N, C-alpha and C positions, 0 to 999 in steps of 0.2 A: 631192563630198566622199568621202574615203576613211576607213575605220575599221580600226584595227589593235588587236589585243587581246593581253594577256599576263596570266599568273597569277603571283602571289607566294604561296608556301606556307611557313608557318612554325609551329613549335611554341611555345606560350606556357605560362607558369605560371598564368595567370589572376590573380584577386585584384587587379585594377587594374593589372596590368603594362602598361607603356608601351613600345612597340617602334618605333624609327626605321625606316621603310620607304622613306625618300627615295631611297636609291641604287637599290633595286629598281624604283621608279617611274621614276627617271631612265633606267635601262637600257632599260625598255620604250619610253619616249619616243624615245630615241636610235635604237633598232633600227627604229622605225617610219619614220624619215626625214622625219617631218612637221616643217616649219619654223615654221608658224604655225597654231595651233588650240587644242585643249583636251584635257587628260587628265582623265578621270573615274576616280577611285579609290574603290572600293566594297568594304567589308568584308562578307563573307557570314556571317550569323548574327545572332541576336536579342540576344546579350549582348556584342557587340563593336562598336566604333565607330572612325571615322577623323576626324582633325582635323589642324590645323597648330599648332605651338608651337615655341618655342625649346627644342630637345632638349638640356637640360643638367640636372644633378642637382637644382638648386634649383627650377626651373620644374616639372620632373616631380613632385617631392615636393609642391610646392604644389598642383598639379592633383589629385593623388591625395587629399591632405588635404581640399581643398575638396569634392570629390565625396563623401568619407566623411562630412563634416559635413552636406551637403545630403541625402544618401541613405544613411544608415548601414546597413551590412550586417546588423546585429543587430536592427533594428527589426521590428515586427510588420507583415507585409504579407499581404494577401488572397491574392495569387498563391501564396505559400508554403503558406498554410493549405489552399486548395482543391486544390493539386496535390501536397501532401506534398513540397515542394521547399524549397530554401534559397537560391535565386538571384534572388529578385524584385528586389533592389537592382541586380543586374547588368542585368536587362531595362530598368529605369528609367534607369539611368545611360547605357546605350547609346542609348535613345530620346532623351534630352536632348542628347547630343553629336551623334548622327546617324551613319548608316552610310557617308556618302560626302563627298568634296570634289571640286570641279572646279577645276583649276589651269590657267591659261593657258600655252600653249607659245609662247615668244618666241625667234626665231632658233634653233630646234631644241632648246631647253632649257626646263627648268621655270622659269616666271616667279615664283619664290619670292623673298622678301626675304633679306637677308644672314643673319639669325638665325632663319629660318623653315624648319622641317622638317615632313615629312609623317609622322604617327605613327598607329599602331594602338593602341587601348586595349582590353585584354581584361578585362572585368569579371566573367566567370564565376568560380565558386568552386572551380574545379578546372583542372588543365592541359588544354589543348585543342590540336588541330591546326587551324590557321586558314588560310583562303584569302582573298586580296585580289585582286579583278579590276581590271585597268587597261585602260580603253578610250581609245585616242588617236583623236581626230577631227581631220581636217585637210583 
């Protein structure tokens, strides 16, 4: 089995921003030359996550609204109290969504559905420089 790696670096605004990283992941997979295997996409950081969704304004808005209802930014959190911080909601949202996705590689491409894109969600309460690692196993 061979392993190929790539990094995606991007600047985000935070505050629940959702960024489509599908093309970046696809480029790493194509450059690897792997025809059948898996791509592991991992967001580095405790306040950022990776998932798949139909990346269109309605679904993105609904996802952000759902997470705000579940984990409101303005609620009282022990993390904020103990650390004199304001981003406990970001840590919790990232933990619920998770930092990574494994995507099958089929015939040299991402085995995603027609309306499925790979997205990074940045929950921190400030702009950040983010890194996403992509490891292609084949």
